[in-house]
C-alpha positions in Angstrom: 41.7 145.4 114.0 42.4 141.3 114.0 40.6 138.5 112.8 40.0 137.2 116.1 38.9 140.5 117.9 36.2 140.7 114.7 35.1 136.9 115.5 34.9 137.8 119.2 32.9 140.6 118.8 30.7 139.0 116.2 30.1 136.2 118.8 29.5 138.4 121.8 26.9 140.5 119.3 25.0 137.3 118.6 24.9 136.0 122.2 23.7 139.3 123.2 21.1 139.3 120.5 20.1 135.8 121.6 20.1 136.3 125.6 17.5 139.2 124.6 15.1 137.2 122.7 15.2 134.4 125.2 14.1 137.1 128.0 11.0 138.1 125.8 8.0 137.3 127.5 4.6 136.5 125.7 1.2 137.8 125.8 -1.4 139.9 124.1 -2.0 143.6 123.3 -5.5 145.4 122.9 -5.4 149.3 122.2 -7.6 152.3 124.4 -8.4 155.8 122.4 -7.6 159.1 123.7 -7.6 160.9 126.4 -4.9 159.2 128.2 -5.0 161.3 130.4 -5.9 161.2 133.5 -3.5 158.0 134.4 -3.5 155.8 137.2 0.3 156.7 137.3 0.7 160.2 136.6 -2.8 161.6 137.3 -3.0 164.8 134.4 0.5 164.9 133.4 0.7 164.0 129.5 3.3 161.7 128.7 2.7 161.8 124.7 1.3 158.6 122.5 4.0 156.2 122.9 2.3 154.8 125.9 0.5 151.8 127.3 -1.6 150.4 130.5 -0.5 147.2 132.3 -2.9 144.6 133.2 -2.5 142.4 136.5 -0.1 140.4 134.5 2.7 143.4 135.0 1.2 145.7 137.0 2.5 144.6 140.3 0.5 147.1 142.5 1.7 150.4 140.6 5.4 148.9 140.6 5.0 149.0 136.4 4.1 152.6 136.5 7.5 154.4 134.8 8.8 151.4 132.9 9.5 151.0 129.2 8.9 148.0 127.3 9.8 146.9 123.6 6.5 145.0 122.4 6.7 142.8 119.0 3.5 141.6 117.1 4.2 138.4 116.8 0.6 137.0 115.0 -2.9 136.8 115.5 -5.1 135.9 117.9 -8.4 133.8 117.0 -10.1 137.2 116.2 -10.0 139.7 113.6 -7.2 140.3 110.8 -5.6 137.1 110.1 -2.0 138.5 109.7 -1.7 142.1 111.5 1.7 142.3 112.2 4.0 145.2 110.7 7.5 143.5 111.2 8.4 146.7 113.6 8.6 147.0 117.1 8.1 149.7 119.3 8.8 151.1 122.9 6.0 152.3 125.5 6.2 154.0 128.6 3.2 152.1 131.1 1.1 155.4 132.7 -1.6 153.7 133.6 -3.7 150.6 135.2 -6.2 148.4 132.4 -8.1 146.9 135.3 -9.4 143.0 136.1 -11.1 141.8 132.7 -8.6 144.0 130.7 -8.6 142.1 126.9 -4.8 142.3 127.2 -1.1 141.9 129.0 -0.7 145.3 127.8 -3.2 147.6 126.3 -1.6 149.8 123.9 -2.4 153.8 122.8 -3.8 153.5 119.6 -0.6 155.1 118.2 1.5 152.6 119.8 -0.9 149.7 118.5 -1.0 150.9 115.1 2.6 151.6 114.8 3.2 147.3 115.1 0.0 146.0 113.6 -3.3 146.6 111.8 -5.8 148.6 114.2 -8.7 146.1 112.5 -7.2 143.2 114.7 -8.1 144.5 117.8 -6.9 142.2 119.4 -2.9 140.6 118.7 -0.3 138.4 120.4 2.8 140.0 121.3 6.3 139.5 122.3 7.8 142.1 125.1 10.6 142.8 127.4 11.3 145.6 129.7 14.2 148.3 128.4 
């Protein structure tokens, strides 16, 4: 492969990476614990454990049902653990609704939350993108 083509590929990859970061929304995440069924979107259908409930911020009158989001912890809130993030991200499927008064933009399953942050934090700041 020629040097020019390699440079073009590298530039394209960089632009794609920057675009995905630029399109990420920020919010907060909390977590909920089993049982995960029934859910607002799927009733008694089991959708595994990498799931989440959407707050009004992304619910869209059930439009969020079935959407997948990549969620990454970006920091602590003013409560809980000062440095909760594990430096990873997780992809979750929206299966439920987190009603008004919900404490986070996305209410992750316990398993999804623990994949990206210390459970003791309870609530974290996140960056999320629809995938």
